[in-house]
Each structure stands twice: as C-alpha cells, then as structure tokens.
LUMLOZA-347214 format. One record per residue: residue in one letter; z negated, y, x negated of N, C-alpha, C in turn. Coordinates in steps of 0.05 Angstrom, whole numbers, padded with zeros to 5 digits, always signed. Layout:
LUMLOZA-347214
AZYXZYXZYX;...
***
This chain:
LUMLOZA-347214
M-01345+00860-03479-01327+00837-03481-01342+00813-03492;R-01334+00789-03482-01346+00765-03492-01332+00757-03518;A-01349+00747-03535-01337+00737-03561-01324+00710-03556;R-01301+00707-03567-01286+00682-03564-01297+00662-03584;P-01298+00637-03576-01307+00617-03595-01287+00614-03617;V-01297+00610-03640-01279+00607-03663-01267+00579-03662;S-01241+00578-03663-01228+00552-03662-01226+00541-03690;G-01221+00515-03691-01218+00503-03717-01238+00480-03720;P-01235+00464-03739-01252+00440-03743-01281+00448-03749;M-01300+00431-03738-01329+00435-03742-01335+00428-03771;P-01354+00442-03783-01361+00436-03811-01375+00409-03812;K-01369+00393-03832-01381+00367-03836-01410+00369-03845;E-01427+00350-03835-01455+00350-03843-01457+00337-03870;T-01473+00349-03886-01479+00338-03912-01501+00317-03910;P-01504+00300-03930-01527+00281-03929-01554+00295-03926;A-01556+00319-03937-01581+00334-03934-01586+00342-03905;D-01563+00350-03891-01566+00357-03863-01575+00333-03846;V-01563+00310-03851-01570+00285-03836-01600+00279-03840;A-01609+00281-03865-01637+00275-03871-01655+00295-03857;S-01646+00320-03855-01663+00340-03842-01665+00334-03812;H-01643+00326-03799-01644+00319-03771-01662+00295-03766;R-01660+00275-03783-01678+00252-03780-01707+00260-03783;T-01712+00277-03801-01740+00286-03805-01750+00300-03780;K-01733+00318-03769-01742+00333-03745-01747+00314-03722;R-01729+00293-03719-01733+00274-03697-01759+00259-03701;A-01765+00251-03725-01789+00236-03731-01814+00253-03726;V-01811+00279-03733-01834+00296-03728-01839+00299-03698;R-01816+00304-03683-01819+00307-03654-01831+00281-03642;G-01822+00258-03651-01833+00232-03641-01862+00230-03647;A-01869+00237-03672-01898+00235-03680-01915+00254-03663;V-01905+00278-03657-01919+00297-03640-01923+00286-03612;S-01902+00273-03601-01903+00262-03574-01924+00239-03574;I-01923+00222-03594-01942+00199-03594-01971+00210-03597;S-01974+00231-03614-02001+00242-03617-02011+00254-03591;A-01992+00266-03576-02000+00278-03550-02009+00256-03531;V-01995+00234-03530-02002+00211-03513-02029+00200-03521;I-02033+00197-03547-02059+00186-03556-02082+00205-03548;T-02077+00231-03552-02097+00251-03545-02103+00250-03516;A-02083+00248-03499-02087+00248-03470-02102+00223-03462;V-02096+00200-03474-02110+00176-03467-02139+00177-03476;S-02143+00189-03500-02170+00190-03511-02189+00207-03494;F-02178+00228-03483-02195+00247-03468-02193+00244-03437;S-02178+00224-03428-02176+00220-03399-02201+00207-03389;P-02210+00214-03365-02235+00203-03355-02233+00175-03343;V-02223+00156-03359-02221+00129-03350-02246+00114-03358;P-02260+00102-03339-02286+00089-03346-02281+00066-03365;A-02301+00064-03384-02299+00042-03404-02305+00016-03391;L-02292-00005-03400-02298-00032-03389-02325-00041-03398;A-02339-00054-03381-02366-00064-03388-02363-00086-03408;Q-02380-00084-03429-02379-00104-03450-02402-00123-03446;P-02397-00149-03451-02419-00168-03449-02440-00162-03471;P-02466-00167-03465-02487-00162-03485-02481-00177-03511;A-02484-00162-03533-02479-00174-03559-02500-00195-03566;Q-02492-00217-03576-02510-00238-03585-02519-00231-03613;P-02545-00236-03620-02554-00230-03647-02540-00247-03667;P-02533-00235-03690-02519-00251-03711-02538-00272-03722;P-02527-00293-03733-02543-00314-03745-02560-00302-03767;P-02585-00310-03770-02602-00299-03791-02592-00308-03819;N-02596-00290-03838-02588-00296-03865-02609-00310-03882;N-02634-00307-03873-02655-00320-03888-02679-00326-03870;A-02700-00338-03881-02722-00347-03864-02737-00323-03852;S-02741-00302-03866-02755-00279-03855-02739-00266-03832;E-02713-00265-03835-02696-00255-03813-02698-00273-03788;A-02698-00299-03793-02700-00318-03771-02726-00314-03756;L-02748-00311-03770-02774-00307-03757-02775-00281-03742;A-02765-00260-03753-02764-00234-03740-02747-00235-03714;Q-02724-00249-03717-02707-00252-03694-02720-00268-03671;Y-02734-00289-03679-02748-00305-03659-02769-00289-03644;K-02785-00273-03659-02805-00256-03647-02793-00236-03627;E-02770-00225-03635-02757-00206-03617-02747-00219-03591;I-02735-00242-03595-02725-00257-03571-02748-00267-03554;S-02769-00275-03566-02793-00285-03551-02805-00262-03535;E-02805-00238-03546-02816-00215-03532-02799-00209-03507;Q-02773-00212-03510-02755-00208-03487-02760-00229-03465;A-02765-00253-03474-02772-00275-03455-02798-00269-03441;E-02818-00260-03456-02844-00253-03445-02841-00231-03424;K-02824-00211-03430-02820-00189-03411-02807-00200-03385;A-02787-00218-03388-02775-00230-03364-02795-00246-03349;N-02813-00259-03363-02835-00275-03349-02853-00256-03333;E-02860-00234-03346-02878-00214-03332-02863-00201-03309;D-02837-00197-03312-02821-00186-03289-02823-00205-03265;L-02820-00230-03271-02822-00250-03249-02849-00251-03237;L-02870-00251-03253-02898-00251-03242-02904-00226-03227;A-02895-00203-03236-02900-00178-03222-02886-00178-03195;A-02862-00188-03194-02848-00190-03168-02862-00209-03149;K-02873-00231-03159-02888-00249-03142-02913-00236-03132;D-02927-00221-03150-02951-00207-03141-02945-00187-03119;A-02923-00172-03123-02915-00152-03103-02908-00165-03077;L-02896-00189-03078-02889-00203-03053-02914-00211-03038;V-02934-00220-03052-02959-00228-03040-02971-00203-03026;A-02971-00180-03040-02981-00156-03028-02966-00148-03003;R-02939-00150-03005-02923-00143-02982-02927-00162-02958;Q-02932-00187-02964-02938-00206-02943-02964-00199-02929;A-02983-00190-02945-03009-00181-02933-03004-00157-02916;D-02987-00138-02925-02981-00115-02908-02967-00124-02882;L-02949-00143-02884-02935-00153-02860-02955-00166-02841;D-02973-00182-02852-02993-00196-02835-03010-00175-02820;K-03019-00155-02835-03036-00134-02822-03021-00119-02801;A-02996-00111-02808-02980-00097-02788-02975-00113-02763;T-02970-00139-02767-02966-00157-02744-02991-00159-02727;A-03014-00161-02740-03040-00162-02725-03044-00136-02711;D-03039-00114-02724-03043-00087-02712-03024-00084-02688;L-03000-00095-02690-02981-00093-02668-02991-00108-02644;G-03002-00131-02648-03013-00147-02626-03036-00132-02612;V-03054-00121-02628-03077-00106-02616-03067-00081-02601;A-03048-00067-02613-03037-00043-02601-03023-00049-02575;Q-03008-00071-02574-02994-00079-02549-03014-00086-02527;Q-03035-00100-02534-03055-00107-02514-03069-00082-02504;A-03075-00063-02522-03088-00038-02514-03069-00022-02496;E-03044-00023-02502-03024-00008-02486-03023-00020-02458;Q-03023-00046-02456-03022-00059-02429-03047-00053-02413;A-03070-00054-02426-03095-00048-02412-03096-00018-02403;A-03086+00000-02420-03086+00028-02413-03067+00033-02390;K-03044+00020-02390-03025+00023-02368-03037+00013-02342;A-03051-00010-02343-03064-00021-02319-03085-00001-02308;E-03100+00011-02326-03120+00031-02318-03106+00055-02306;E-03084+00063-02318-03069+00086-02307-03059+00080-02279;E-03048+00056-02274-03038+00049-02248-03061+00047-02228;K-03085+00039-02237-03108+00036-02220-03115+00063-02206;F-03112+00085-02220-03119+00111-02209-03095+00127-02199;R-03071+00117-02205-03048+00132-02197-03046+00135-02166;G-03052+00114-02151-03050+00115-02122-03069+00136-02111;T-03094+00136-02120-03113+00155-02110-03105+00184-02117;V-03095+00188-02141-03086+00215-02149-03062+00224-02132;D-03044+00205-02127-03021+00212-02110-03030+00220-02082;A-03050+00205-02071-03060+00211-02044-03073+00238-02044;L-03089+00244-02065-03102+00271-02066-03081+00293-02068;A-03060+00288-02083-03040+00309-02086-03025+00313-02060;S-03019+00291-02045-03006+00293-02020-03023+00308-01999;A-03049+00301-01999-03067+00314-01979-03069+00344-01985;S-03071+00351-02011-03073+00379-02018-03048+00394-02010;F-03024+00380-02014-02999+00393-02008-02997+00398-01977;Q-03008+00380-01961-03007+00382-01932-03029+00400-01920;G-03045+00412-01937-03066+00430-01926-03091+00416-01918;A-03095+00392-01926-03120+00377-01918-03143+00384-01936;R-03139+00400-01957-03162+00407-01974-03177+00430-01962;F-03203+00429-01961-03220+00450-01949-03238+00461-01971;N-03248+00484-01966-03268+00496-01984-03292+00506-01968;K-03311+00517-01982-03336+00525-01969-03332+00548-01950;I-03313+00565-01955-03307+00587-01937-03297+00577-01910;S-03278+00558-01911-03268+00547-01886-03290+00533-01871;A-03308+00520-01885-03330+00506-01872-03348+00526-01858;L-03353+00549-01871-03369+00570-01859-03356+00582-01834;L-03330+00586-01835-03316+00598-01812-03315+00580-01788;T-03314+00554-01793-03311+00535-01771-03338+00524-01762;G-03359+00528-01777-03385+00517-01770-03398+00532-01747;S-03413+00519-01730-03426+00532-01708-03454+00541-01714;S-03464+00531-01738-03492+00539-01746-03494+00539-01776;Q-03516+00551-01786-03521+00551-01815-03525+00523-01825;Q-03539+00506-01809-03545+00479-01818-03518+00463-01820;E-03500+00467-01801-03475+00453-01802-03459+00462-01826;F-03460+00488-01832-03446+00498-01856-03457+00484-01881;L-03483+00481-01883-03495+00469-01907-03487+00439-01910;E-03486+00426-01886-03478+00398-01886-03449+00395-01895;R-03432+00412-01884-03403+00410-01891-03398+00418-01920;A-03412+00439-01929-03409+00447-01957-03418+00425-01976;S-03440+00412-01969-03450+00390-01986-03430+00367-01988;A-03419+00360-01964-03399+00339-01963-03374+00346-01980;L-03366+00371-01977-03342+00379-01992-03347+00379-02023;S-03372+00386-02031-03379+00385-02059-03378+00356-02070;V-03388+00337-02053-03387+00309-02062-03358+00300-02065;L-03341+00308-02045-03313+00300-02046-03299+00313-02071;A-03305+00338-02076-03292+00352-02099-03301+00338-02125;Q-03326+00331-02127-03336+00317-02151-03322+00290-02155;E-03319+00276-02133-03306+00250-02135-03277+00253-02143;N-03264+00274-02132-03236+00279-02139-03233+00286-02169;R-03252+00302-02179-03251+00309-02207-03254+00284-02225;E-03272+00266-02217-03277+00242-02233-03252+00225-02233;V-03238+00223-02209-03214+00207-02208-03192+00219-02226;L-03189+00245-02224-03169+00259-02241-03175+00256-02270;D-03201+00259-02278-03209+00256-02306-03203+00228-02316;K-03210+00208-02300-03204+00180-02308-03174+00175-02310;F-03159+00186-02292-03130+00182-02293-03119+00195-02318;T-03128+00219-02324-03118+00233-02348-03125+00218-02373;S-03150+00207-02374-03158+00191-02398-03141+00166-02400;A-03135+00154-02378-03119+00129-02378-03091+00136-02388;V-03079+00158-02379-03053+00166-02389-03053+00172-02419;D-03074+00186-02428-03076+00192-02457-03079+00166-02473;A-03096+00148-02463-03100+00122-02477-03074+00106-02479;A-03059+00106-02457-03033+00091-02457-03014+00103-02478;A-03013+00130-02479-02995+00143-02499-03004+00137-02527;A-03030+00138-02532-03040+00133-02559-03035+00104-02567;A-03039+00085-02548-03033+00057-02554-03004+00053-02559;R-02987+00067-02545-02958+00064-02549-02950+00074-02577;N-02962+00096-02586-02957+00107-02612-02966+00087-02634;S-02990+00075-02629-03000+00056-02649-02981+00032-02651;A-02971+00023-02628-02953+00000-02628-02927+00007-02643;L-02916+00031-02639-02892+00040-02653-02897+00041-02683;D-02920+00051-02691-02927+00053-02719-02929+00025-02731;A-02942+00007-02717-02945-00020-02727-02917-00034-02729;Q-02899-00029-02710-02872-00040-02712-02858-00029-02737;R-02861-00003-02742-02848+00009-02765-02858-00003-02791;R-02885-00005-02793-02896-00016-02818-02888-00046-02821;S-02887-00060-02799-02879-00088-02801-02850-00091-02811;Q-02832-00074-02801-02804-00075-02809-02802-00067-02839;E-02816-00046-02847-02815-00038-02875-02825-00060-02893;A-02847-00073-02886-02858-00095-02902-02838-00118-02903;R-02825-00124-02881-02806-00146-02880-02782-00140-02897;D-02772-00115-02896-02749-00107-02913-02757-00108-02943;A-02781-00099-02949-02789-00099-02977-02792-00127-02987;A-02803-00145-02970-02806-00173-02978-02779-00186-02983;E-02760-00180-02967-02733-00192-02971-02721-00182-02998;K-02725-00157-03004-02716-00146-03030-02730-00160-03053;L-02756-00164-03050-02772-00176-03071-02764-00205-03076;V-02756-00219-03055-02746-00246-03058-02721-00246-03076;T-02704-00227-03071-02680-00224-03088-02688-00218-03117;D-02707-00199-03120-02717-00193-03147-02728-00217-03161;I-02743-00233-03146-02755-00257-03158-02733-00276-03167;N-02713-00280-03151-02691-00298-03159-02677-00288-03184;N-02672-00262-03185-02659-00250-03208-02676-00253-03233;A-02702-00247-03230-02721-00249-03253-02723-00277-03263;A-02723-00296-03244-02725-00325-03252-02700-00333-03268;A-02677-00324-03259-02652-00330-03274-02652-00318-03301;E-02662-00293-03303-02663-00279-03329-02683-00294-03347;L-02705-00303-03336-02725-00317-03353-02713-00343-03364;E-02698-00357-03348-02687-00382-03358-02667-00377-03381;T-02652-00355-03378-02633-00348-03400-02648-00341-03425;R-02669-00325-03422-02685-00317-03446-02700-00340-03458;K-02710-00358-03442-02724-00382-03452-02705-00399-03469;E-02680-00402-03460-02661-00418-03474-02654-00404-03501;E-02651-00378-03501-02646-00363-03525-02670-00367-03545;A-02694-00365-03534-02718-00368-03551-02719-00396-03563;R-02712-00416-03547-02713-00444-03557-02693-00447-03580;K-02669-00436-03577-02649-00439-03598-02659-00424-03623;A-02671-00400-03619-02681-00385-03642-02704-00400-03656;Y-02720-00414-03640-02743-00429-03652-02732-00453-03668;D-02711-00465-03658-02699-00488-03672-02688-00480-03699;R-02681-00455-03703-02671-00445-03728-02692-00440-03749;L-02718-00440-03740-02739-00434-03759-02745-00457-03777;S-02751-00451-03801-02759-00471-03821-02788-00479-03816;G-02796-00500-03829-02824-00509-03826-02844-00487-03835;N-02837-00473-03856-02855-00452-03866-02856-00429-03846;D-02832-00423-03834-02831-00402-03813-02850-00409-03790;R-02849-00434-03782-02866-00442-03759-02896-00441-03766;K-02902-00448-03791-02930-00445-03799-02939-00416-03800;A-02921-00399-03810-02927-00370-03811-02930-00359-03782;L-02914-00369-03764-02916-00360-03736-02943-00366-03723;V-02952-00391-03728-02977-00400-03716-03001-00388-03731;G-02999-00387-03757-03021-00377-03773-03042-00398-03777;E-03063-00391-03792-03085-00410-03796-03102-00411-03771;P-03109-00436-03762-03126-00438-03738-03153-00426-03743;D-03163-00412-03723-03189-00399-03725-03209-00414-03706;T-03228-00427-03718-03248-00442-03702-03275-00428-03704;G-03275-00403-03712-03300-00388-03715-03315-00384-03689;V-03340-00378-03692-03358-00374-03668-03360-00344-03664;Y-03355-00336-03639-03358-00308-03631-03379-00305-03609;L-03398-00288-03614-03421-00285-03595-03412-00267-03572;A-03414-00278-03548-03407-00263-03524-03431-00250-03512;P-03428-00226-03501-03450-00212-03488-03456-00226-03461;P-03480-00220-03450-03486-00232-03423-03469-00219-03402;G-03466-00232-03379-03451-00221-03357-03424-00234-03353;V-03409-00223-03334-03383-00235-03327-03363-00232-03350;A-03362-00209-03363-03343-00205-03385-03348-00224-03408;G-03374-00228-03414-03381-00247-03435-03373-00275-03428;R-03378-00283-03403-03371-00310-03394-03341-00314-03395;A-03325-00294-03387-03296-00296-03388-03287-00299-03417;M-03300-00284-03435-03292-00286-03463-03297-00315-03474;E-03320-00327-03467-03326-00354-03475-03305-00374-03464;V-03297-00370-03439-03277-00388-03427-03250-00385-03442;A-03242-00360-03448-03217-00356-03461-03217-00368-03489;L-03239-00365-03504-03241-00377-03531-03240-00407-03530;A-03250-00418-03508-03250-00448-03506-03222-00459-03502;Q-03203-00442-03497-03175-00452-03493-03159-00452-03518;R-03171-00444-03541-03157-00443-03566-03144-00470-03572;G-03119-00469-03581-03104-00493-03588-03086-00503-03565;K-03090-00494-03541-03074-00503-03518-03046-00489-03519;P-03025-00502-03511-02998-00491-03514-02992-00467-03496;Y-02974-00450-03506-02963-00429-03490-02940-00440-03473;V-02940-00435-03447-02918-00443-03429-02913-00419-03410;Y-02888-00411-03408-02881-00389-03390-02890-00395-03361;G-02905-00377-03349-02914-00380-03322-02938-00398-03318;A-02949-00409-03339-02972-00427-03336-02998-00412-03334;E-03016-00422-03317-03042-00408-03313-03065-00428-03315;G-03062-00449-03331-03084-00467-03337-03085-00491-03319;P-03102-00509-03325-03121-00508-03347-03111-00520-03373;N-03086-00532-03373-03077-00545-03396-03057-00529-03413;S-03046-00508-03402-03028-00490-03416-03029-00463-03403;F-03020-00442-03418-03022-00415-03408-03000-00397-03418;D-02995-00376-03402-02981-00353-03413-03002-00331-03417;C-02994-00307-03425-03015-00287-03432-03033-00280-03409;S-03021-00272-03387-03037-00263-03364-03049-00287-03349;G-03037-00311-03353-03048-00335-03342-03075-00341-03355;L-03077-00336-03381-03102-00340-03395-03124-00321-03386;T-03118-00295-03384-03138-00276-03377-03147-00279-03348;S-03128-00285-03330-03136-00288-03302-03152-00314-03298;Y-03145-00335-03313-03160-00360-03312-03189-00356-03322;A-03191-00342-03345-03218-00338-03357-03236-00322-03338;Y-03226-00302-03326-03243-00286-03307-03248-00301-03282;A-03229-00317-03272-03234-00333-03248-03257-00353-03253;Q-03257-00365-03277-03278-00384-03284-03305-00370-03287;A-03304-00344-03292-03329-00328-03295-03337-00317-03268;G-03322-00322-03247-03329-00314-03220-03316-00288-03210;L-03297-00278-03225-03283-00253-03217-03253-00258-03215;T-03242-00253-03191-03214-00256-03187-03199-00230-03195;I-03179-00232-03212-03163-00209-03220-03134-00217-03215;P-03116-00197-03214-03088-00203-03208-03076-00222-03229;R-03054-00234-03222-03041-00255-03239-03025-00243-03262;S-03009-00222-03257-02991-00212-03277-03005-00190-03294;S-02995-00187-03319-03007-00167-03336-03005-00138-03325;R-02982-00133-03312-02978-00106-03301-02997-00100-03278;Q-03002-00120-03262-03021-00116-03240-03050-00115-03251;Q-03055-00130-03272-03082-00129-03284-03087-00101-03295;Y-03067-00088-03304-03070-00060-03315-03078-00041-03292;T-03073-00047-03267-03079-00029-03245-03108-00029-03237;I-03124-00048-03248-03152-00049-03240-03170-00042-03264;G-03196-00038-03258-03215-00033-03279-03216-00004-03288;K-03232+00000-03308-03237+00027-03319-03222+00030-03346;P-03207+00052-03350-03193+00056-03375-03213+00057-03399;V-03205+00046-03421-03221+00046-03446-03205+00059-03468;A-03217+00078-03482-03203+00092-03504-03198+00073-03527;Y-03178+00080-03543-03171+00063-03566-03195+00061-03585;G-03202+00036-03592-03224+00031-03611-03251+00030-03598;E-03253+00036-03572-03278+00035-03558-03282+00010-03542;W-03267-00011-03549-03267-00036-03535-03293-00051-03536;Q-03299-00066-03516-03322-00084-03515-03312-00112-03509;P-03326-00133-03518-03318-00161-03512-03312-00165-03482;G-03290-00177-03476-03282-00181-03448-03262-00161-03438;D-03259-00138-03452-03239-00118-03444-03211-00129-03447;L-03192-00120-03430-03164-00129-03431-03148-00108-03445;L-03132-00117-03465-03115-00099-03481-03086-00105-03473;F-03070-00083-03468-03043-00086-03458-03023-00075-03478;Y-02999-00088-03478-02978-00081-03496-02952-00076-03481;G-02938-00055-03488-02913-00048-03474-02907-00019-03477;G-02883-00011-03469-02875+00017-03472-02886+00035-03450;S-02892+00024-03427-02902+00039-03404-02917+00020-03386;A-02930+00031-03365-02945+00014-03346-02926-00004-03332;G-02901+00005-03328-02881-00012-03314-02867-00032-03331;S-02871-00031-03358-02858-00049-03376-02877-00065-03393;I-02902-00066-03385-02922-00082-03400-02912-00111-03401;H-02913-00123-03424-02903-00150-03427-02924-00169-03439;H-02948-00158-03446-02968-00176-03459-02996-00165-03453;V-03015-00183-03450-03043-00176-03447-03060-00196-03464;A-03081-00185-03476-03099-00201-03492-03128-00194-03484;M-03147-00210-03493-03175-00204-03488-03190-00198-03514;Y-03204-00176-03514-03219-00167-03538-03244-00185-03541;I-03250-00193-03566-03273-00211-03571-03292-00199-03591;G-03287-00174-03600-03304-00160-03619-03294-00162-03647;G-03303-00144-03664-03296-00144-03692-03266-00138-03697;G-03254-00123-03679-03226-00117-03682-03207-00140-03677;R-03216-00160-03662-03200-00184-03658-03197-00189-03628;I-03176-00205-03622-03170-00212-03594-03166-00243-03592;V-03167-00253-03568-03158-00280-03562-03135-00277-03542;H-03113-00292-03547-03090-00289-03529-03072-00313-03531;A-03056-00316-03510-03033-00334-03510-03009-00317-03516;S-02999-00319-03541-02980-00299-03551-02951-00305-03543;T-02941-00328-03551-02913-00333-03546-02907-00363-03548;S-02883-00370-03539-02875-00398-03539-02875-00409-03568;G-02886-00433-03572-02888-00444-03599-02913-00438-03613;V-02930-00421-03601-02955-00413-03613-02978-00419-03593;P-02998-00435-03601-03019-00441-03582-03038-00417-03578;V-03055-00419-03558-03075-00398-03554-03092-00396-03580;K-03095-00371-03589-03109-00367-03614-03122-00339-03615;T-03138-00335-03635-03149-00308-03641-03130-00294-03660;D-03133-00267-03660-03115-00251-03676-03127-00223-03679;T-03115-00207-03695-03123-00179-03697-03111-00164-03672;V-03122-00140-03667-03111-00124-03645-03081-00119-03650;A-03074-00113-03675-03046-00108-03681-03029-00133-03678;G-03042-00156-03680-03027-00181-03676-03017-00186-03648;G-03028-00170-03629-03019-00172-03602-02992-00159-03597;G-02983-00142-03616-02958-00128-03614-02959-00101-03626;S-02936-00090-03634-02935-00064-03646-02935-00041-03626;D-02934-00049-03600-02932-00029-03579-02956-00028-03561;Y-02980-00027-03573-03005-00025-03558-03003-00002-03538;F-03011-00007-03513-03008+00013-03492-03034+00024-03482;G-03054+00006-03478-03079+00015-03467-03098-00008-03462;A-03122-00002-03452-03142-00023-03447-03156-00017-03421;K-03166-00038-03408-03182-00035-03383-03207-00053-03385;R-03229-00042-03374-03254-00058-03371-03256-00066-03342;V-03253-00092-03337-03252-00101-03310-03279-00112-03300;A-03299-00114-03318-03325-00123-03311-03346-00110-03329;G-03370-00104-03318-03391-00093-03335-03388-00063-03337;
***
C-alpha cells in the first residue's frame, strides 16, 4: 500500500533554516563558477599574440648604458641579416646566370643533335625497308648465284663493303639519337635549376625588404637609447682613444691589418663599407680588399671562408666572430696581436682597438683568410 501524504500545514522555516538554504545556494554557485573557470583555464584556446615588450626606462646611468648596448646588438644583428640576405641574392643571381647560360648551350646542342639524327634517319629507314623486302644478300646467296669462284669473290667483297657502310650509318644514327637525348636532359636540368634560382631570388628579395624594415626599427630604438645616455656614459662607451703603433707581419694579412688600423676614429654607420664610415664587416672586407684579397661582405659569409683557428691561437689579420651560432653571427673584428682587436663596434662608437672580450661576450670562432 502507498503511504498517504500527511495533511496539515507545512512547518515554518526558522531563520537558521533560511540561512542554511542561502549557504547551500552560494556553495552551489561557487562550485559552478569554479567549474567554468577551470574549463576556460584548460580549454585549448590559442593565446592572443602579444606585442613585443618595450624595455622599461633605465633607472640610472649604468642601466642606460647596458640597455643601449643590448639594443645596439639587436640592431647589428638586423644589419647582418640584411647583408647576409643581399649576399645570398648575389649568389642566387650567379646561379641563375649560369643556369641560363647552360640552358642556351644545351638547347643549341639539342638542335644540332636532332639535325644529325634527321640526317641519317632517311638512310636508316631505306635500309630497314630494303631488308624487310628481302633485298639484303649475304655471302651464301652470292655463292649460290655466282657462275664462278671469281664472281663469288667479287660479290662477297661488294657485300662486305655495303655491310660496313650500313653499320657506320647505323652507328652514327644511334650516336645522334643518344646525343639528342642527352642534350634534352641537360636542357631540362638547366630549366629546373633556373626556376629554382629564380624562386629563391624572389624569396630573398622579400627577406631583404623584411630585414631592411627590421633594421630601421632597431636603428630608431638605438638612437632613442643613445639619446638617454649621459655625457659620462658616452665617454665610457667610446673609451680612451688608442693611437698606439702595432707592428703588422708581412703579406696580405699584415697589409689588411694596417689598413684596418688606419681607419681608427672613423664613424660607425649601419651598412657602410668605407672609405669614410664602416660597419663591422664593412671594415674587414674593405681592409682585405685594399690588401688585394676580395672576401664576402657580411660577417656570416666571411665566416664561411678561410681556415678555422683555435681560441687563443690567433695571428694578426685573423677574423674573430661573435654570435650564438654560424647563422646568427652579428659581429666580426680583426685580430692585431697582444690579445687585442680592431673593429667597428656599434653606432656612436668610432672604429677603435679593443680587447678580444671587448668584441662581445659571445665569442664564436675565428678564421684565417690569408697566410
């Protein structure tokens, strides 16, 4: 049997009961909100890209100088990115020029080979037709149809001459066909290389434009940071001028060292390669060019040439590189002996001598490009 509901008035809620209900509702609400927050926190929604943070204003002179050096290094890296892209574009243009020249030669060879093939095709077709129609004879048939031994010898000799001529025609035709096929393959390869070089060049032009825009941004940041430096900061940045005499060894490396030292006091300018102003790789490439040796323009390309030199085994004229990797080299200096270098270091600092450590805290390696 079902229990009947008890009739009568419902019991009144006490203040304690009301408070309890409110507490339960608050708890349920809090649990629901927590669940929503948890779901949002762990949902795989991509984070919005944040603009790069700007460095906070320096609190004192030493902070301002450190900040300027950091920003200048970023500008130098952007400068080397631009120079490296330009170097790569020159190399790609050379690849394109060679592929275009190879394509012209291959197309001419293909045309000549096809003409040679056509030259012998008619004769070969005639020989094939005659053979198919039974016009080919051999020495046995000559013997059977000859009336004398002398006639057999004469017919056999004539057939041998014809057979030899036929073989020569067939050999020449086969060679012509093979030459035409090889020339065609060369032309296709040249077309492929030409297209690859053209595509790469187009990408490099985009890279150059991007790097140039990045450099302009970094240069403006560096200028603003330089303006914040005090007079003492700027003196500390430049250091005491070194007019000392350094003895250069004989040869191309020594001559390059003398040229680089002769540029002391000239201003640093991004992208400059002399004779009145320089950036780091502009100075080293200029010095070696004046010494009679052409080396690449950018520091990263300069690192690809020459003989590696172990740390501390440097000789005057060796190039010392700074950066985290071969692909991120941002500075190059020239060793002058005695643990010192000459370099175009950064904007606001003229070409000067310095210690090896003064070239940067991220020394990467050295190369001997002459001697």
